[in-house]
C-alpha positions in Angstrom: -0.1 0.1 -0.3 2.6 2.6 -1.0 1.2 6.5 -1.8 0.7 7.1 -5.1 2.9 10.2 -4.6 6.1 8.2 -3.3 8.7 7.4 -5.3 9.2 3.4 -5.8 12.0 0.9 -6.9 11.6 -1.8 -9.1 9.2 -3.8 -6.7 6.8 -1.0 -5.8 8.5 0.0 -2.6 9.0 3.5 -1.6 12.4 4.9 -2.0 14.0 7.2 1.0 16.6 9.7 0.0 19.1 11.6 2.2 18.5 15.0 2.7 21.2 17.3 3.6 21.0 21.1 4.7 23.4 23.6 6.2 22.7 25.6 9.1 25.3 27.9 10.5 25.3 28.4 14.1 27.8 31.4 15.1 29.6 30.7 18.1 32.4 32.6 19.0 35.1 32.3 21.0 37.8 34.5 22.8 41.0 34.8 21.5 43.1 31.8 20.9 40.3 29.8 23.2 38.4 26.5 22.6 35.8 27.0 25.3 32.2 27.4 24.6 30.9 30.7 26.5 27.9 30.4 28.7 26.0 32.5 26.8 25.8 29.9 23.7 24.1 27.2 25.3 20.5 28.2 25.2 21.2 28.1 21.3 23.0 24.7 21.8 20.3 22.9 23.9 17.7 24.3 21.1 19.7 22.2 18.7 19.9 19.4 21.1 16.3 19.8 21.4 15.8 19.6 17.6 17.9 16.5 17.3 15.9 14.9 19.9 12.7 15.4 17.6 14.5 14.1 14.6 16.3 10.9 16.2 17.5 9.9 12.4 19.6 13.2 12.0 23.2 14.1 12.2 25.2 16.6 12.3 28.8 17.6 11.1 30.4 20.3 13.4 32.7 22.8 12.0 35.0 24.9 13.7 37.0 28.0 12.4 39.5 30.7 13.3 41.2 34.0 12.4 43.7 34.5 9.6 46.2 35.3 12.3 49.2 32.9 12.9 49.9 29.8 11.0 47.8 27.6 9.3 49.0 24.7 10.8 48.1 26.7 14.3 44.6 27.7 12.6 44.1 24.2 12.0 44.5 22.7 15.6 42.4 25.6 17.1 39.4 25.3 14.5 39.3 21.3 15.5 39.4 22.0 19.3 36.7 24.5 18.9 34.6 21.9 16.8 35.2 19.4 19.5 34.6 21.5 22.2 30.8 22.7 20.7 31.0 18.7 20.2 31.3 18.2 24.0 28.9 20.6 25.2 26.2 19.0 23.2 27.2 15.5 24.1 28.1 16.0 27.8 25.4 18.9 28.7 22.6 18.2 26.4 22.9 14.6 26.2 23.0 14.1 22.4 24.4 10.9 21.3 28.2 11.0 20.3 27.5 8.8 17.4 25.2 12.0 15.8 28.0 14.4 15.8 
């Protein structure tokens, strides 16, 4: 009983497609730091709540830094900042690490 509007495969079963979208969440860090400030946690709880409502959703967290300093240093700092956001989502808001 596949709905008539569904895209189907060769045996008439619904074909599900993976969707990808981008949402930017701006979390600023102090210079040369990778600590998430308390003022950003209210928006992060909204992210966690949204993820709870959509259990198949997963996120890719990316960090950035300024152009000052060496490329290697900035890459390391960017990774630390992304990991700091991931850690807050996991430790403070209970998001499953496998979804990040």
